[in-house]
C-alpha positions as CSV (number, residue, x, y, z in Angstrom):
1,M,0.0,0.0,0.0
2,S,1.3,3.4,-0.9
3,V,2.0,5.5,2.2
4,D,0.0,8.3,0.5
5,F,-3.1,6.4,1.5
6,F,-2.2,5.5,5.1
7,E,-2.7,8.9,6.8
8,P,-5.8,9.8,4.8
9,G,-7.2,6.4,5.8
10,R,-6.5,7.1,9.5
11,R,-8.2,10.6,9.2
12,A,-11.2,9.0,7.6
13,W,-11.4,6.4,10.4
14,A,-11.1,9.2,13.0
15,S,-14.0,11.1,11.6
16,E,-17.5,9.9,12.2
17,A,-18.8,12.0,9.3
18,I,-19.7,10.1,6.1
19,N,-18.2,12.1,3.2
20,W,-18.0,11.0,-0.5
21,G,-15.2,11.2,-3.0
22,I,-12.3,13.5,-3.6
23,W,-14.4,16.6,-2.8
24,S,-15.6,15.1,0.6
25,I,-19.3,15.8,-0.1
26,P,-21.4,15.0,3.0
27,E,-23.8,12.1,2.8
28,S,-26.4,14.5,4.2
29,E,-26.2,16.4,0.9
30,L,-26.2,13.4,-1.5
31,G,-28.4,10.9,0.2
32,A,-26.5,8.1,-1.6
33,L,-27.1,5.5,1.2
34,G,-30.7,6.2,1.8
35,P,-32.2,6.3,5.3
36,L,-29.3,5.6,7.7
37,E,-31.4,3.9,10.3
38,W,-32.0,1.1,7.8
39,F,-28.5,-0.2,8.4
40,R,-29.0,-1.2,12.0
41,G,-28.6,-5.0,12.2
42,K,-27.9,-5.4,8.5
43,D,-25.2,-7.6,7.0
44,T,-22.9,-5.6,4.7
45,I,-19.9,-6.3,2.5
46,E,-17.4,-3.8,1.2
47,L,-16.0,-4.9,-2.1
48,G,-12.4,-3.8,-2.3
49,C,-12.3,-2.4,1.3
50,G,-8.7,-1.0,1.4
51,T,-8.1,0.7,4.7
52,G,-11.7,0.1,5.7
53,Y,-13.1,3.4,6.7
54,V,-16.3,2.8,4.6
55,S,-17.0,-0.4,6.6
56,A,-16.3,1.7,9.8
57,W,-19.1,4.1,8.7
58,L,-21.4,1.1,8.4
59,A,-20.4,-0.4,11.7
60,R,-21.1,2.9,13.5
61,L,-24.6,2.9,11.9
62,G,-25.2,-0.5,13.6
63,A,-24.5,-2.7,10.6
64,R,-22.4,-6.0,10.7
65,P,-19.8,-5.3,8.0
66,V,-17.4,-7.7,6.3
67,G,-14.5,-6.3,4.1
68,I,-12.7,-8.0,1.2
69,D,-9.5,-6.8,-0.5
70,L,-6.8,-8.4,-2.6
71,T,-3.9,-6.4,-1.2
72,P,-2.3,-7.7,2.1
73,A,-0.8,-4.3,2.9
74,Q,-4.2,-2.6,2.7
75,L,-5.6,-5.3,5.0
76,D,-2.8,-4.8,7.4
77,A,-3.6,-1.1,7.6
78,N,-7.2,-2.0,8.0
79,R,-6.5,-4.2,11.0
80,Q,-4.2,-1.6,12.5
81,F,-7.0,1.0,12.3
82,Q,-9.6,-1.5,13.7
83,D,-7.3,-1.9,16.8
84,E,-6.5,1.8,17.0
85,F,-10.2,2.8,17.0
86,D,-11.5,-0.3,18.8
87,L,-14.0,-1.1,16.1
88,H,-13.6,-4.6,14.7
89,Y,-15.2,-6.6,11.8
90,P,-14.1,-9.6,9.7
91,L,-11.7,-9.2,6.7
92,I,-11.2,-11.5,3.8
93,E,-8.1,-11.5,1.6
94,G,-9.3,-12.1,-2.0
95,S,-10.8,-10.6,-5.1
96,A,-14.1,-8.8,-5.0
97,D,-15.3,-10.7,-8.1
98,H,-14.8,-14.1,-6.4
99,V,-16.0,-13.7,-2.8
100,P,-15.9,-16.9,-0.7
101,C,-19.4,-16.4,0.8
102,P,-22.7,-18.2,0.1
103,D,-25.4,-16.7,-2.1
104,G,-27.6,-14.2,-0.4
105,S,-25.3,-13.6,2.5
106,F,-25.7,-9.8,2.7
107,D,-28.3,-7.0,2.8
108,F,-26.0,-4.4,1.4
109,A,-22.9,-4.2,-0.8
110,I,-20.7,-1.2,-1.3
111,S,-17.6,-0.2,-3.3
112,E,-15.9,3.1,-2.9
113,Y,-13.1,3.1,-5.5
114,G,-12.6,-0.6,-4.8
115,A,-14.1,-3.2,-7.1
116,S,-15.9,-0.3,-8.9
117,I,-12.7,0.6,-10.7
118,W,-10.2,-2.3,-10.1
119,C,-12.5,-5.1,-11.2
120,D,-14.3,-5.6,-14.5
121,A,-18.0,-4.7,-14.1
122,Y,-18.9,-7.8,-16.2
123,S,-17.6,-9.9,-13.3
124,W,-17.9,-8.0,-10.1
125,I,-21.5,-6.7,-10.5
126,P,-22.9,-10.2,-11.1
127,E,-20.9,-11.3,-8.1
128,A,-22.4,-8.5,-6.0
129,A,-25.9,-9.6,-7.1
130,R,-25.1,-13.2,-6.1
131,L,-24.0,-12.1,-2.6
132,L,-27.1,-10.0,-2.0
133,K,-30.4,-11.1,-0.7
134,P,-33.5,-10.3,-2.7
135,G,-34.2,-6.6,-2.1
136,G,-30.6,-6.0,-1.1
137,V,-28.9,-2.8,-2.1
138,L,-25.7,-2.1,-4.0
139,V,-24.0,1.3,-3.8
140,F,-20.7,2.2,-5.6
141,L,-18.6,5.3,-6.3
142,R,-16.4,5.5,-9.3
143,N,-14.8,8.1,-11.7
144,S,-17.4,9.4,-14.1
145,P,-16.9,8.1,-17.7
146,V,-16.9,11.8,-18.9
147,N,-13.8,12.3,-16.7
148,T,-12.2,9.1,-18.0
149,I,-12.5,10.1,-21.7
150,C,-11.0,13.5,-21.0
151,M,-8.2,12.3,-18.8
152,P,-4.6,12.1,-20.3
153,N,-2.2,9.3,-19.2
154,Q,-0.5,12.0,-17.1
155,G,-1.9,15.3,-15.9
156,K,-5.3,16.7,-15.3
157,S,-8.5,16.2,-17.3
158,G,-9.1,18.8,-20.0
159,T,-11.7,19.8,-22.6
160,T,-10.4,17.4,-25.3
161,L,-11.9,13.9,-25.8
162,L,-8.9,11.6,-25.6
163,R,-10.5,8.1,-25.9
164,S,-13.5,6.5,-27.4
165,W,-16.8,6.3,-25.5
166,F,-17.9,3.2,-27.5
167,G,-16.0,0.1,-26.4
168,M,-14.5,1.7,-23.3
169,N,-13.9,-0.6,-20.4
170,R,-10.3,-1.7,-19.8
171,V,-8.1,1.4,-19.4
172,E,-4.3,1.2,-19.2
173,W,-2.9,4.6,-18.2
174,S,0.8,3.6,-18.4
175,P,3.0,0.5,-18.0
176,D,3.7,1.5,-14.4
177,E,0.0,1.9,-13.4
178,P,-2.4,-0.9,-12.7
179,V,-5.3,-1.5,-15.1
180,E,-8.6,0.1,-14.3
181,Y,-12.1,-0.6,-15.6
182,H,-14.4,2.2,-16.7
183,L,-17.7,1.4,-18.5
184,P,-19.7,4.2,-20.2
185,T,-23.1,4.9,-18.7
186,G,-25.3,2.9,-21.1
187,K,-23.2,-0.2,-20.7
188,M,-23.2,0.1,-16.9
189,I,-27.0,0.2,-17.1
190,E,-27.0,-2.9,-19.2
191,V,-24.7,-4.8,-16.7
192,L,-26.8,-3.8,-13.7
193,R,-30.1,-4.7,-15.3
194,G,-28.7,-7.9,-16.7
195,S,-27.5,-8.9,-13.2
196,G,-31.0,-8.4,-11.8
197,F,-30.8,-4.9,-10.4
198,E,-33.2,-2.0,-10.5
199,I,-31.4,1.3,-10.7
200,E,-32.6,3.7,-8.0
201,A,-30.1,6.6,-8.4
202,L,-27.2,7.9,-10.4
203,I,-25.7,10.8,-8.5
204,E,-23.2,13.0,-10.5
205,I,-20.8,14.7,-8.1
206,Q,-19.9,18.4,-8.6
207,A,-17.0,20.0,-6.8
208,P,-18.5,22.5,-4.3
209,E,-18.2,26.2,-4.8
210,G,-14.9,27.5,-3.6
211,A,-13.2,24.0,-3.7
212,S,-9.5,23.9,-4.2
213,D,-7.6,21.1,-5.9
214,T,-6.9,18.0,-3.9
215,R,-4.0,15.7,-3.5
216,F,-5.5,13.7,-6.4
217,D,-3.8,15.3,-9.3
218,Y,-5.9,13.9,-12.2
219,V,-8.7,16.5,-12.1
220,S,-9.1,20.1,-11.0
221,A,-11.8,21.8,-9.0
222,E,-12.4,24.1,-11.9
223,W,-13.1,21.2,-14.3
224,S,-15.2,19.4,-11.7
225,R,-17.4,22.5,-11.3
226,Q,-18.4,22.1,-15.0
227,W,-18.5,18.3,-15.4
228,P,-18.9,15.4,-13.0
229,S,-15.6,14.0,-11.9
230,E,-17.2,11.2,-9.9
231,E,-20.6,9.5,-9.7
232,I,-22.4,7.2,-7.2
233,W,-24.8,4.5,-8.3
234,R,-27.5,2.9,-6.1
235,A,-29.3,-0.2,-7.3
236,R,-31.6,-2.8,-5.6
237,K,-31.7,-6.5,-6.4
238,K,-35.1,-7.6,-7.6
């Protein structure tokens, strides 16, 4: 795990506020999770949990979270934060598109820049559907596809279209960077519906007024005031 993510992970664990994305938009403004009281007593899984602060959110809401991640260093940091903040939940080392849990194990699944960009949607979304009970909810945060097609291999997103919308999925930024997966909107709708989900919300995130650029150097606040740099999907299993 890059040390760049360790201290931000600790800060996120230390705060009881639920904030979304690189602009830290409060859940109270976006309503991405729905009624928070719903989570009490629910079984949840975080797909690509990293340092685990999202599952910490859910635990503080009264849920019973489980986290899965492929990277041992991320899981080590997660365990360290669980001990530091005295908030514990089970962790699984593995890929979010092959979760070693029975069908219908969970009421809620979430991915905040985990499986949502590091796994192919054609594999991880059907897996999320398998893991959820009927009526279970999936929420995930990812880069917007508009941002992706305007993003150079190095530097910030601009106003020039740099890759094709049609056929976009596997994105290789450079030989030194891991592969990411970014489906355009129509194809994401197809995958969700084909996996048995009903789409409840697509929230396009705008940088707040007066925002300054963040430590994430791929998009500016000015750009993100005009176009969505991130988006949150919420879908329910039929």
